[in-house]
C-alpha atoms as a printed R data frame, in Angstrom:
    type eleno elety resid chain resno       x       y       z
1   ATOM     1    CA   MET     A     1 120.059  83.292 129.923
2   ATOM     2    CA   ARG     A     2 116.773  83.681 127.859
3   ATOM     3    CA   ILE     A     3 117.050  81.986 124.489
4   ATOM     4    CA   ALA     A     4 114.292  82.069 121.736
5   ATOM     5    CA   VAL     A     5 114.029  78.997 119.952
6   ATOM     6    CA   ALA     A     6 112.268  78.558 116.431
7   ATOM     7    CA   ALA     A     7 111.477  75.747 114.253
8   ATOM     8    CA   ASP     A     8 109.245  75.258 111.195
9   ATOM     9    CA   GLU     A     9 108.286  71.756 112.059
10  ATOM    10    CA   ARG     A    10 108.438  69.274 114.844
11  ATOM    11    CA   THR     A    11 110.893  66.829 113.582
12  ATOM    12    CA   GLY     A    12 114.457  65.776 114.152
13  ATOM    13    CA   ILE     A    13 116.156  67.648 116.906
14  ATOM    14    CA   ALA     A    14 113.306  70.434 117.215
15  ATOM    15    CA   MET     A    15 111.780  68.953 120.114
16  ATOM    16    CA   THR     A    16 115.295  68.149 121.903
17  ATOM    17    CA   ILE     A    17 116.635  71.691 121.633
18  ATOM    18    CA   ALA     A    18 114.385  73.441 124.063
19  ATOM    19    CA   ALA     A    19 114.677  70.547 126.630
20  ATOM    20    CA   SER     A    20 118.531  70.574 126.285
21  ATOM    21    CA   LEU     A    21 118.441  74.370 126.843
22  ATOM    22    CA   ARG     A    22 116.491  74.134 129.794
23  ATOM    23    CA   GLN     A    23 118.727  71.375 131.347
24  ATOM    24    CA   ARG     A    24 121.513  73.906 130.910
25  ATOM    25    CA   GLY     A    25 119.836  76.403 132.953
26  ATOM    26    CA   HIS     A    26 118.406  78.670 130.336
27  ATOM    27    CA   GLU     A    27 115.020  80.142 130.054
28  ATOM    28    CA   VAL     A    28 113.412  79.222 126.806
29  ATOM    29    CA   ALA     A    29 110.858  81.156 124.548
30  ATOM    30    CA   LEU     A    30 109.289  78.968 121.894
31  ATOM    31    CA   HIS     A    31 108.379  80.239 118.192
32  ATOM    32    CA   GLY     A    32 106.932  78.736 114.849
33  ATOM    33    CA   ALA     A    33 105.830  74.960 115.142
34  ATOM    34    CA   LEU     A    34 106.978  74.705 118.869
35  ATOM    35    CA   ALA     A    35 104.611  77.436 120.078
36  ATOM    36    CA   GLU     A    36 100.660  77.701 119.987
37  ATOM    37    CA   HIS     A    37  99.049  80.041 117.453
38  ATOM    38    CA   GLN     A    38 102.132  81.090 115.740
39  ATOM    39    CA   ARG     A    39 102.861  80.946 111.900
40  ATOM    40    CA   GLU     A    40 105.126  77.712 111.535
41  ATOM    41    CA   ASP     A    41 106.886  78.680 108.093
42  ATOM    42    CA   TRP     A    42 110.580  78.980 108.479
43  ATOM    43    CA   ALA     A    43 110.817  82.767 107.559
44  ATOM    44    CA   TRP     A    44 108.212  83.921 109.883
45  ATOM    45    CA   ALA     A    45 109.323  81.423 112.953
46  ATOM    46    CA   SER     A    46 113.121  82.594 112.622
47  ATOM    47    CA   GLU     A    47 112.296  86.133 112.331
48  ATOM    48    CA   ALA     A    48 110.119  85.991 115.560
49  ATOM    49    CA   ALA     A    49 113.021  84.264 117.477
50  ATOM    50    CA   ALA     A    50 115.701  86.530 116.002
51  ATOM    51    CA   ARG     A    51 113.542  89.737 116.780
52  ATOM    52    CA   GLU     A    52 113.494  88.690 120.448
53  ATOM    53    CA   VAL     A    53 117.346  89.137 120.315
54  ATOM    54    CA   VAL     A    54 117.158  92.495 118.662
55  ATOM    55    CA   ASP     A    55 114.568  93.775 120.972
56  ATOM    56    CA   GLY     A    56 116.505  92.644 123.965
57  ATOM    57    CA   LEU     A    57 114.093  89.934 125.106
58  ATOM    58    CA   ALA     A    58 116.491  87.194 124.555
59  ATOM    59    CA   GLU     A    59 120.427  87.043 124.811
60  ATOM    60    CA   GLN     A    60 120.663  84.683 121.985
61  ATOM    61    CA   ALA     A    61 118.347  82.428 119.658
62  ATOM    62    CA   VAL     A    62 118.350  79.007 117.997
63  ATOM    63    CA   VAL     A    63 116.461  78.866 114.612
64  ATOM    64    CA   CYS     A    64 115.931  75.727 112.652
65  ATOM    65    CA   CYS     A    65 114.506  74.474 109.387
66  ATOM    66    CA   TRP     A    66 114.925  71.403 107.135
67  ATOM    67    CA   THR     A    67 118.448  72.522 106.144
68  ATOM    68    CA   GLY     A    68 118.999  75.480 108.453
69  ATOM    69    CA   THR     A    69 119.718  77.912 105.403
70  ATOM    70    CA   GLY     A    70 116.463  79.482 105.330
71  ATOM    71    CA   ALA     A    71 116.204  80.051 109.059
72  ATOM    72    CA   SER     A    72 119.764  81.552 108.959
73  ATOM    73    CA   ILE     A    73 118.813  83.777 105.924
74  ATOM    74    CA   ALA     A    74 115.582  85.052 107.576
75  ATOM    75    CA   ALA     A    75 117.244  85.751 110.942
76  ATOM    76    CA   ASN     A    76 120.112  87.730 109.460
77  ATOM    77    CA   LYS     A    77 117.613  89.912 107.687
78  ATOM    78    CA   LEU     A    78 117.229  91.815 111.088
79  ATOM    79    CA   PRO     A    79 119.810  94.516 111.947
80  ATOM    80    CA   GLY     A    80 121.980  93.320 114.773
81  ATOM    81    CA   VAL     A    81 121.463  89.676 114.186
82  ATOM    82    CA   ARG     A    82 124.504  87.543 113.353
83  ATOM    83    CA   ALA     A    83 123.145  84.181 112.628
84  ATOM    84    CA   ALA     A    84 125.451  81.337 111.817
85  ATOM    85    CA   LEU     A    85 124.550  78.046 110.419
86  ATOM    86    CA   CYS     A    86 126.610  75.324 112.243
87  ATOM    87    CA   SER     A    87 126.887  71.619 111.423
88  ATOM    88    CA   ASP     A    88 129.558  70.848 113.959
89  ATOM    89    CA   ALA     A    89 131.025  71.977 117.221
90  ATOM    90    CA   ALA     A    90 134.186  73.698 115.643
91  ATOM    91    CA   THR     A    91 131.965  75.915 113.393
92  ATOM    92    CA   ALA     A    92 129.821  76.808 116.296
93  ATOM    93    CA   ALA     A    93 132.862  77.676 118.482
94  ATOM    94    CA   GLY     A    94 134.338  79.857 115.534
95  ATOM    95    CA   ALA     A    95 131.090  81.386 114.735
96  ATOM    96    CA   ARG     A    96 130.907  82.735 118.488
97  ATOM    97    CA   ARG     A    97 134.687  83.538 118.824
98  ATOM    98    CA   TRP     A    98 135.268  85.479 115.440
99  ATOM    99    CA   ASN     A    99 131.803  86.491 114.358
100 ATOM   100    CA   ASP     A   100 130.146  87.169 117.852
101 ATOM   101    CA   ALA     A   101 127.181  85.087 116.439
102 ATOM   102    CA   ASN     A   102 124.273  85.770 118.649
103 ATOM   103    CA   VAL     A   103 121.764  83.267 116.643
104 ATOM   104    CA   LEU     A   104 122.580  79.636 115.901
105 ATOM   105    CA   ALA     A   105 120.935  78.159 112.960
106 ATOM   106    CA   LEU     A   106 120.678  74.237 112.697
107 ATOM   107    CA   SER     A   107 119.520  71.770 110.288
108 ATOM   108    CA   LEU     A   108 116.560  69.750 111.372
109 ATOM   109    CA   ARG     A   109 117.545  66.993 108.655
110 ATOM   110    CA   SER     A   110 121.207  66.577 109.282
111 ATOM   111    CA   THR     A   111 121.940  67.408 112.893
112 ATOM   112    CA   SER     A   112 121.825  64.431 115.240
113 ATOM   113    CA   ALA     A   113 121.077  64.438 118.961
114 ATOM   114    CA   ALA     A   114 124.738  63.837 119.754
115 ATOM   115    CA   GLU     A   115 125.969  66.525 117.335
116 ATOM   116    CA   LEU     A   116 123.286  68.942 118.871
117 ATOM   117    CA   GLU     A   117 124.842  68.450 122.284
118 ATOM   118    CA   GLU     A   118 128.439  69.070 120.841
119 ATOM   119    CA   ILE     A   119 127.330  72.046 118.971
120 ATOM   120    CA   LEU     A   120 125.531  73.571 122.055
121 ATOM   121    CA   ASP     A   121 128.538  72.827 124.442
122 ATOM   122    CA   ALA     A   122 130.771  74.688 121.938
123 ATOM   123    CA   TRP     A   123 128.269  77.515 121.424
124 ATOM   124    CA   PHE     A   124 127.980  78.323 125.226
125 ATOM   125    CA   ASP     A   125 131.537  77.558 126.223
126 ATOM   126    CA   THR     A   126 133.031  80.041 123.802
127 ATOM   127    CA   GLU     A   127 133.001  83.859 124.208
128 ATOM   128    CA   ALA     A   128 133.421  86.545 121.509
129 ATOM   129    CA   SER     A   129 137.122  87.438 120.653
130 ATOM   130    CA   ARG     A   130 138.406  90.797 122.212
131 ATOM   131    CA   GLU     A   131 141.134  90.832 119.591
132 ATOM   132    CA   HIS     A   132 141.169  94.044 117.593
133 ATOM   133    CA   ASP     A   133 140.902  92.628 114.244
134 ATOM   134    CA   ASP     A   134 138.001  90.333 115.252
135 ATOM   135    CA   ARG     A   135 136.034  93.337 116.895
136 ATOM   136    CA   ALA     A   136 136.681  95.471 113.722
137 ATOM   137    CA   ASN     A   137 135.064  92.664 111.570
138 ATOM   138    CA   VAL     A   138 132.111  92.575 113.623
139 ATOM   139    CA   GLY     A   139 131.956  96.460 113.880
140 ATOM   140    CA   HIS     A   140 132.042  96.451 110.074
141 ATOM   141    CA   ILE     A   141 129.069  94.177 109.876
142 ATOM   142    CA   ALA     A   142 127.360  96.923 111.828
143 ATOM   143    CA   GLU     A   143 128.396  99.557 109.428
144 ATOM   144    CA   ILE     A   144 127.195  97.428 106.528
145 ATOM   145    CA   GLU     A   145 123.815  97.298 108.219
146 ATOM   146    CA   GLN     A   146 123.590 101.000 108.411
147 ATOM   147    CA   GLU     A   147 123.921 101.288 104.652
148 ATOM   148    CA   ARG     A   148 120.425  99.652 104.233
């Protein structure tokens, strides 16, 4: 799977994410501070990674900033992106299962390397629910986006 990864600085888990994803067998596209000649700011970096998902160039993305909040907000501005800020494995599994999240947002400040691995395990081991109510909620998000 191709995964776009963005961070606004090379601190905390920023340098670990791509390596961990590659070890899991994924192709990684880097953005922001992780790439050469790209704007590093969280809004631009997160947009670039999320845009790869929207454009079909990546199946999913991981976006990071100091708290993870700005990265998730920026990614969620793109239609079709369902970015979830996850600080633990249970939240990551729930975001994938009930929200069919396609962008994982992480905090560079508070996510440890051990938590990162647990979050990635949960994220990739969990599939989107096929339950009618769950699909209806995700579908309603798409309807809301059309109102823009």
